[in-house]
N, C-alpha and C positions, 0 to 999 in steps of 0.2 A: 460454147465457142472457145476456140484456141487462139490466144493472143501472143504474138511475138513481141517481146518488150526489150527496148534498148535505151540506155541512158549514156550518151557519149561523153558527158562531162565526168560523172562519177557513178559507178554501178551501185545498185542497191545494197550490196554486201560489203562495200568499202569499209575498212577498219576505222577511218577517221570520221567522227560525227560531224554532221553539217546539215543545214537546212535543205540543201540540194539532195543529199542522200535520203533525208526524211521524207521529202515529197515523192521521190521515186518509190519508196516503200509504200507510201500512202496510196499511190495509184494502183500498185499491185494489190494491196489490201482491198481497195475499192472494187477492182475487177473480180477478185476471188469472192468477195462478199455477195456478189451477184451470181455466183456459180460458174464463172468462167475459169478456164485453165490458162495460166500464164507461163510462158517459156522465156527465160532470159536468153537473148540471142548471143550476147558477147559480154565479157568482163573488161574488154579493152577500152581505153579512153582515148579520145581524139584531142583532148584539151591540151593546149600549148599556150602559155601565158606570157612569153617573152618576145614574141614576134619573130622567132627563129624559123625561117621558111624551110630550112633543112630538116629541123625536128618535125615540123608539120608534115613534110613529105614522108618521113620515116613512120610517123603514126599512120598515115594513109595507107602505106604499103603493108604495114603489119596487119591493119584491120582488113585489108583486101583478102588476106589468107582466111580470116574468119568468114568473110562473105562467100568465098569459094566453098568452104566447108559446109556452110548452111545451104547453099544452092545444090549441093550433092547429098544432102541429108534427107532421108525418107521422112523423118519426123517433121521437117520444115514444110513438106508438101501438105501436111495436115492443118497448117495454120489458116485461120480465117481472116486475120487482120494483123497489121503491123502498127505498133504504137511506140513512138519515140518521144522521150522526155528531155527537154531543155536543149534546144538547138540554137547555136549562134556562132558568130565567126570564129571564136576561140575554141569551140567544141562542135564542129560540123558533124553531120550524120553521113558516114560513109558506108553504112550497112542497110538501114531500114528502107530507104527509098528504092535502092537497086533490088533488094529482095522482094519488096512488094510488087515491083514491076515484073520481075521474073515469075512470081507466083500468080500475078494478075489478081491481087487482092487489095482491099482498101488500105490506104496509108494515112495514119493520123499522127499529128505531132502536138505536143503540149508545151507551153511556155517557150515558144520560139521568139527570138529577138532579132530584129533587122536594123543594122546601123549603116545607112547609105555612105557615111563619111569613111567607112572602112574599105570602100571599093578599090581604092588604089593604095591601101595601107599595108602594114606588115602581115596582116591576116587576109590578104586579097583572095587567096585560094579558098579559105574557109568561108569568106563572105560570099563568094560566087556560089559555092556549094549550098550554103544556107538559103540563098535566094532561089536556087533550083528546087530545094526541098519545099520551101514555102509555096512556090508557084505550082508545085505538083501535088501538094497534100489534098486529100479528100476532105479533111477537116483540120482546123487549127484551133486548139483550145487555148484561149488567152486568159491567164490568171491575173495578169498585171495590165491595167489600162494604158500604161506607157507603151508597153510592147504592142498592144492592140492598135494604138494610134499609128505606130510606125508600119505595122503590117497592113493596115488599111490604106496607107499611102501607096504601098506596093500592089495591093489587091483591092482597088476601090469597088465598093458595092458587091464584094464577094460573099456568096452564101457559105463559103467554107469557114469563115471566121465565126467561132463560137465562144461567147463569153462564159467563163466558169469561175465561180468564187473559190478561193483557196479553202481547204477543208482539213479537218482532223477528226479522228474518232472521238466520240463523246467520252469524257473521263469517267472513271469509276469513282463515284461519290458516296457509295455506301460505307457504313462503318463510322466509328467515332472520328472526330477531327483530331489531328495530332495535338498533343498537349504542349503548349508553349513553354510551360515551366520545365518540362522534361528536356525540351530542346535547348533551353538556356543552360540547364545543368550539364548537358553533353558538350555544347559548343562554347558556352561562356560568351560574355561580351554583348549579349542581347538583352534588352529590357522588355519583359513580357507585356508591359503596359504601353509601350510605344507603338507607333504606326510602322509596320514592317513593309518596306519596299523591297522588290525583288527584280532582278534582271538575269537572263540566261544568255550567255554569249561567249564564243571563243575569244581568246586573247591573241590576236594576230595583227600584223601590220595593216596599214591602210584604213579603210572605213570603220572597221571594228575599233581600232585604237582611237580614231577620231570620235566615235560615239562615247567611248569611255571618258575621253577628255571633256566632252560636252557635259556628260552626266556629273562628273566630279566637280566641275565649275558650278553647276546649278546647286548641287548639294551643299557646297561650301557657303553659298549665298543664303541658305536657310539653316545654318548650323544652330540657330537658337530654337528651332522647332523640335518637337519630340518624335524622332524617327530613328530607325535602324535600317541599314541596307544589307540585303543578302545577295551576294554575287556568285552565281553558279557558272563555272567555266574555267578553262585553263588554256594554255598555249605558249608559244615561243616568246611572246611579249609579256609574260606574266609579271616580271619584275617591273617593267615600265608601267603597267597598269596599276600595280600596287603603289608605286611611287606617286601616281596621280592622286591617290586618296590618302596619302601619308598624313596630312594635317587633320583628317577626320577618321583616321584608322580605327579609333576606339568605338566608332559608330557603325563600322562595317564588318561583315563576316564574309570571308572568301572561302567557299566550300571546296573549290577545285571542281574537277569534272565528276559528275554524278550519274548514276543509272537513272533511267526514266522513272522508275518507281520512287526513287528518292526525290527527284525533281517534283513529282506529283505531290509528295508530302509537303514540300515547301510552298507550292502553289496553293494548296488547301489552307495553309497557315498564314500566308501573307495577306496584306491589305490592298496593295496596289502593285502594278507592273510598270516600271519606268525604264525607258530605253530610247535614246535619240534616233535609232534606226537610220543612220547616215547612209544614203544611197542603197538601201535595201529594197528588194523587189516588193516584199510585204512583211517578212519576218515570221517564221514559223513559231518561234517561242512566244512572240506577241500573240499570235492566234491561239496557241495553247493556253496562254494566260486568260484570254477571254472565255475559253471553254470552261474555266473554273470560276467564272464570274468576277474576275479581277478588273477593276477600273484600270485603264491604261493611259499612259502619257507618252507621246512620241512626236517627233518632227514629221512633217508631211512630205515624205519621200515615196516615189514609186507607187506601189499599190497599197501602201499602209492605210490610205483613206478608204479602201474597200473593207477594212476591218474595223477601224475606229471611226465612229460618227461623232464629230466634235460636239461636246456638250451633252452627249447621250450616254454612250458606254465608256467615254474617256475624253481626253483632250488631244487635239491635233493642232500642231503649231507650225507656222511657216518657218523653214529652216534658218532664216536670217534673224528671226525674232527671239533672241536668247532671253531677253527680259521677260517676255510673255511666257516662255517655257518655265522660267524660274517661278513666276507668279502662279502658274497653273500647278506646279509641283507643291508650292506652299499651300494652295487651296486644298489639294488632295490630302495633304498631311493634316491640316488643321480642321477640316470640316467633315465630320462623320456622316452628316445627312447627304452630302454630295457623293461620298463613296457608296453609301447604301443605295441611293437612287441609280447610280451608274452600274453597280453590280447587278441590279435587277434587269436593267436594259441589256447588259452584256450577256446574261443567260438567254434572254429572248432572241437577240440578234444571232447569237451562235446557233441556236436550235433551228432557226428559220433559214439561215444563209450559209453556215460554215460547217455543219455537222456532216458526218458520213452519210446519214440518211438523206440530207439535202443534195449531197453530191451524187448519190445513187439515182435520185430522180433525174438530175441533170444529165448524167452520162447515159442513162437509158434513152432519154430523148434524142441524144446525139447519135447513138448507135442504131436507133430505130430506122433512120433514113437509109441504112445499108442493109436492112432486112436481116440483121444478125444480132438482134437485141436479146436473144435467148439461146 
């Protein structure tokens, strides 16, 4: 099967790492693992974050040239299905729906989000287009239960809505574990006998900075415990993030941005993944951590609860309960038996619900209804 793929927010080859880019790549990997051919329809983004209607219209006009190109491209006529990832009012789909209609082929979207309050707002044009795409889609793959709830309000009792768990490829676990002592020699500042906590996140304004603020406050409250924190990530707010941890700086290692293979090494060495996940849909790094069997701690935002089962593979805390977040953090650091029990459950839950193999089974079931599953 030939699949036309478009990600209006950030294309899969974008140079800036992000969860959005990672999920787009994962869907491509998922389709290709099943033997399908994926054609990237466009590298143009429709995303506009300031509410500037003039800029939004400029994006739409620029993208329309790509749509015209695709409609006149002989290769496009060989497509069997259009798949668009991450559609919402700030990044509407101006390509996939029209191309699917022109070719008379199925139109699928994943991680669509619908916010009724934006109907008369600064992104009204994108909101209306997103509404049209959702109403027209042959299938809507919902990875976040919050999005699924909103779409269900727009499409009550619709068979087009398909629940799908976020997924990543199973990690490569063969070979010896990285030696903690050698890492300490290279990086310094880490105690090989302490509990190693890890988080992986960009350092930018807004929710990411809020998450760092929440994490630093919790760690300061348990400064008497035996822990080290490894922070993987970089960004424009790097100095402000470092300042948040200044009083416990001797307990923290900031690695900067790392390649995926390097991150994997830290995941294999760490004891727990801790990240408040403020306003995150579900958190790809958190999901990757569970794939390595790391117990996790997070606030209960968005679809984070689809990954963390409170008390099983980690702890999920109400966003307003900072005291409980700190208590759970202290328990993870101080209780080896809790970490071991949660690690075992993390492995089981990942394999059954969030692995590439689980996603293959789910997507084949969705595609089967269009008689194009192979």
